[in-house]
N, C-alpha and C positions, 0 to 999 in steps of 0.2 A: 365564545368558543368555551367552553370548559375545561378543567384542566385533563391533558391530556395523557401525560405520564408520569409516574411514579417518580419520588426522588431518591438520589444516588446512594445516600446513606442505608436508606431501608434496603434496598435490592439492587445492587446495582449491575444486576445478568438482566433482569425484567426492565432497567430504565434502559438497559443500550437497546435490546430486544424492541421495545418500543418505541423509542425515538426514531429508530430505524424504518418500521412500520409507518407509525403518525405521521412524521416528514415526509413519507413519498417515496423513501429511497429505496426499497426493494419488500421482496416478501415471497414465504413459500411457496412452492412449485410442487406441479403433482408427483414428481416424480424426487422420491427421497432424498434429501442433501442435497437438491438443488435448488437454484433460486432465480426469481422473475428478478430484475434492476428494471425499473420504472425509471419514466423519465427526467424526472427529478435524481434521482439517482447517477441514472446515466452521465446525466450531464455533468456532476460534478466529475467523474470518470472521464469525461472527452475531455475537460480541461488540463486534467492530471495528464490522462494518456498527450495531448497537442504539446505541454510546456516537456514534456521528456523527450517526445517525440524530437523534437528542435533540438535538446541538448545532447543528440544522439548523433543526429545530422550535426552537428556544429565540432563535433570531435571524431567527423569522418565517417561514421556508419551508414549505413544503406539497409530499407528494409527489404525482405524478402517474404515467400513466403512456403510451407512446408506441408506435406499429408499428414491429415489426422491421423491416420492409420498408419502403424511401423507394425514389418511383418515379427513375428515372434522370434524368429530366431536373432534377430538382429540386436535385440535383449542380450542376447546370451555371448555375446562376444566380448562385453568389457565384464568381467565376475563380479567386481563391488557392485558397479552399473545395477545389475539386476539384482541381485542379492537387495540392495536398497530398498526397489523398487516394486519388487516380486508381489508382496501384501497386496499394495494398491492399483493392481492394474485392472482395470474391464477388458474382458477379451472377445470377439467376435468370434464367432464356430462357424455362422449359416449366412449365406447371400439371399434368402429367400424365404416369405411366406405361402403359404398355401390356405384356401379356406377349408377349415375343419368338416372332415366327412359328416357330421350331425349336423350342419348347416350351421354350427354356431360361433361364428366369430372366425380367426385364424391361428393358426398353428403353426409353430417352424417346421420347414419342409425338411425332413431327414434325407434328402436326396442333394440338398443343396448344401451340406458341408463345406468347408473350406480344404484344400492341402494343406495350406498352413494357417492356423490362426493368425489373425492382425488384432496388434494392441492399441486402444484409444489413447493417444499418447499422455503418458504422465510429465513427460518430457521432450525434449527433441534431439537431444546428441546424437544420438544412436542414424537416426535418418538422415541428418544432417551431416554426417561426416562420411557418409555412403555416398552423399554428391559432393562433398570435398574431396574425395580420391578420383573422380571424375574433372575436378575444375582444378586442381593443386599440380603440376608438374614440373616448375621450374621456380627459383628464388623471386621470380619476375610475376609470380601470380600472388606474391604474398609483400604485406598483410591483405589479409580476408576479414574483411568487417563489416558484419552481419546482425541485424535486428530482426524480430519475427512480434508480430503483435497478434494471438491469437487464446484459443479458448485452450484446457487442458482439462485432465479427470483423473484424480487420486480418490479412490474409493475410500473415503472418510466414512467413520462409523459414528461419532460422535459430531453433529455437524453443527455450526451456529453463521448466520447472516454474515457474512462478506469476512467472516475471519478464517473460516475453515467451511469449505464446502466442497461438496464429490469434484462439481465444475466449477470452474473458474476463469475470470478472464486476466492474461499478464501480458508481457513482453518477455521475451528471451534474448538475450544476445548471445552470438558463437561468431569465435573470432580464430585465426590461422596466422602462427608467426613464423617467421625462421629460426631465432632463438628465445632461449629460457628468460634472457634478460625483457625483452618485449614483450612477451606475454604475460610476464609477473608484473610489468608497467601496465600495461594493459588492464592488468586484473585490478589493482589500484586506483586506477582512474577512473572506470567506471562505481567503484564505492566511493569516489568523493564526489561523481555525478553524482550518485544518488542521496548522498548525505547532501549536497548542495539544494536539490531540490525538495528533499522532505524538511528542509531548516529551514531554506527562503521560501520556498512556496506553501508548505503544509503547516508552517511554523512550529513544528516540533522538535526539540533538541535532542540529539543521539549521541549515543556514543561508539566511536567506529572500531573494529580489534577484528579478531580470528579467532576462529572458533576453534576447541580441542576437535582431538584425533576422531572421536567418539561423533561427536556433532557436526563433522565434516558430510559436504555434500557427496554421496554415492558417485565413486569414479575420481575427485578430484585430490591433488595433492595440498590446497590449503583450500579454504573458504573463509571471506573477508566477509564480513557483516556491519551491518548498525542495527544498535538495538533502542529503541524507544520506552520510556514510562507511562502506564495511563495514569488514568485518574485515580484509579486502585494500587496504587504502587505496582504491578503488574507490569512484566518488560512485553514488549513484541517487537517480533524480528521485521525490520520494516522494509529491508534488503538483503540481498547476498551476491556476490562477486568470488567465483570460482577459479583457480590456477590448476587447469586440466593435466597440465605436463603435454608428458606422449602418451598417456594411456589413450587416448581414443583414435588418437594416430596410428598408435599399434595395435589397436582390434580392428582397425576398417584398414591398415595397408597406405596410411596415405603420406607420403614420399615425395619429397622434391631435391632437385638437383640446384646443391649451390654453386656458389660465383666461380670455386673453386675445382669444379665438376666433381664432389663426392655426392653419392645420395646420402640424406638423410631425413628423420620423421620429424612432421611439422610438429609447434607446441599451440596449445589452446588455450582456450578460455571459454566461462559462460556464466551468463548474469544476467537477476531477474528479479522485477517487484511485480505484483499480482492487486486483484482489487480487495486484496487483506489491508490495503492503504486508506482503502476508505472503514473500514474498522478502527484502524490507528487514529485519523481523522476527527471521528465522531469520540472516541474514548478519551482523545486530547484534550479535546477543549469544551464539549456539549456542557449544559448545566440542566437544570430539573425543569427548566420551561422549555428546551428544545435543541436544536443544532447551532454552535458559533462555527458560522466558517471563513476562516483567515479570507479578508478578500480576492485575494489572486487566485482562489477556486473556488469562489462563488459562482453560481450560474445567473443570480443577480446580486448586481453588486449594491444596486440603491433602488428602493420601489417607494414611488411617490403616491399615494394615500388622498383623495380628495376629499374634505367634507362640505356637503351643501345640502339644499333643503329647493325641491321646486326645480324648473327646466334653466329657470334663468340665471339662477346661481350655478348650474353644475357647467351651465355654458362658459361662463365666465373662469371659474375657477379651471377648467380643463384647457379653454385654451392658454391659460400662464402651464399648467403641469406640462401641455406639449410643449411650450418653448423651452421649461427648465430639460425634459428629455434629450430634445435636439441639441442645446448646449453642454451636457453632461456626457451624451452619445459623441459627438465631435473629440469630445477631451479623451476620449476611448474606454469609457466605464460602458460598462454592462446594465441598463434601466431600465423598469418595468415601469409603465402607467398602472396604476388596478383602477379603470374607470367601470368596473362591475357594480350596477347598481341591485343585482339579485343579493348581496350581501353591507352589511353595516360596516362602517368604517374601526369600531372597534374587535368586529369578527376579523377584518383582515385584521390589525396590527398584530393581535393573538397567532394568526396564521402565518406571521412571515418573521414570527420572532419564533416559532417553532421552526421553519426554515431554514434559519439560522441566516438570512439579510442582513447584513453588516451595518446596511443603512437605510433609515424611513425618515422620510420627506413626508411631511402633513402641515397642511393649511384649508382653511375655509374664508369665504366673502371677508370676514372682519381682517383676518390675517392679512389682505390682499390690500383691503384700506388703508393697513400701518405699514403695508411696503415689507412684512415678514414672514419667516415661516417656522415650523420649528423641528428640527431634527433630533432622530434619537439613533442611537450607537447599540447596535445589540450585543458588543462584548462587555460593555459596564454598564448599560441601562441608562446609561444619562442623555438627558435631553437640553438640549438650549434653542434659543429664538435668535434666530440671524436675520439679518437683511436679505433684503430677496436679491440684491443687487450683486451679495457677495458668493451665494449659494456656490457658483463655480468654483471657487479660490477655496473655499471651506470643506466641500466635500472631498475634493481633490486629495487635501490635506488631510483631513481625516481618514480614506482610505488607508493611505500610507500609518499612518499613527496606530490605526486598528488591527495591521498586520505586524506592529513591529510589539504592540502591548500582547497581542495573543502568544507570538512568541515568548514575550520577556516574563508573562503568566507561567507558561510550560515551563519555562526555564528556572524559574523560582522554587516552583512546586517543585521539580526533578532534585534542586539542590538540597531541598528543606527534608528531603525524605531519601538522600542516601548516606549511608554511611561504610563506616568501615568497624569490623568485628577481629576481637582478636582470641575468643572463644567460642567453645562449638552453642553454649546456651546462650549468650550474647547475641550470637550470628541466627540460631533459632527464633530466639524474641523479636528480634530486627524485621526478619522474615515473616512473620506475625501479625507485626504492624503494617506490611507492604512496603517494600522499600527495596533498592538498590543495594545490596550489601558486598563493598569488598574485603574478600577474603581472601589468606595464603591459602593454596593445596596442594600436594607433594606431587604434581603433576601426573599421576597412574588412574588411568582406568576404573580403577577397582575402588578406590574412593572415592571419583564422579560419582561413581552408581548407588555406591551405599550415602552417599550425600543426598542424592537424588530421590533415593527410596523411605528416607528416613524423614527428606523436610519437603519433597515435590522441589525444592528446588536446582535449577541445573547452573550449569557454568553457561554465562549468556555469550562469554566472547572473554578472550585474553587483549585486554582494551591496549590501542596499536599507542596511547600516551602514556600506558603504564610503566613508572620508573621502576629502576632495580630498588628492589626492597630486600633485603634479610630477614625472615623469619621463619615461625612453625606453622605447619598444617595445621588447620583449627580442628580436626577432627584426628589424627593419626601423630603429629605433632613432629614430624617429620619435616626435614629444612626446604625452605622454599626460597625464592631467588626474587618473586614478585606474587602483587596481590592478583585476583582474577575477579570481575562482576556475576556475581550469583545474582540470580531472582528467581522466582515463579514466575511463569509467565504462560500467555492463550499459544 
């Protein structure tokens, strides 16, 4: 198996695209801006989905499903919301096709025009709050804690597999509460859930913070986010949680009777992560030989590759391999025994390296005579020969070690590429190197936009753990009481 992908240092964008394709994760579809997620890529997404779904249910949320199509008038009810999404919406205007009069294909039937156009959901706040109006009458109906696993469409002009596509998969949580305090607590709780998942499953360290006014979700009072650093020093927004206040309750007239008998508008939140996390997983850990997957999200955690010549050796080696697989599977590990005779062991080694399988176990007849096997770990490329009788304990321990090592490596990289800047020149120089830069900002949208125009860097967030520190804005020199996180981003 020849070298499948270019080096990161030569062309980071091409390196990323080639990993996605060569590792069998996804490919472009015939529809511009959309993608086909292939089985191996979807298997990783499924592990993400399963882990997150359990975390949502452990915090009291239930899954539901709402329509793909939203009446156009619904988006008009919340002014900021419609303004934020208007340019990204796909619109359905007709409900029927007919055969072309010249017999060549089909055309839209002009007689089948919808009375009201339908929007293919870019997000579901409007259609969900319309349902909430029917479901919520009293404080006894609250809180309402729902999540939806779905696809959405946002008409992107510049697309890249997983990172930015016209259609993508995601989950969107939508909750309703009796008080402002409960809604704010929910918003922060779900941010913590996302941070927990990204750090402890994806092995990617994150910065938790709140967005500036210009970067908030359309229709929210506050947007909280987690920001992750990729290996080129750029930021990727890995998850958002929005405090909606009473905006959507007022737009859709969702009121409830309090314990005291008063009528009040409910308080709302929404929060979501998408298949964008697949892009983060690839860019945060992978190397010039392919994917590097944290064991918790690897579809195959251990692959067993037998080495043999002839049927007799194959039978002997396969018997041991099947026993190892059974033992490790009973320990809760995902194990594949690759007994294909259509490819040589060296080809298989390269294939599983490209696919990021955390641990490879290989052995042949001579190894069995010695009672040993060779173990190779994907994260460090290190190999070791261990006794066959120790394989269960060794592999189980190694799985945990690899998970921790991948996170530790990403954390070290972020620390080495995170800096403070006190002048505009130093700020621009650090950005050109690829970095997270903490700098003072005067709090105005005008300054934020000017910095973005001049440097292509945005305020990723106002970090929640950022201490008060008096200083001068890097651009205007005006007083600032804390540093914010700037970076160029995906």
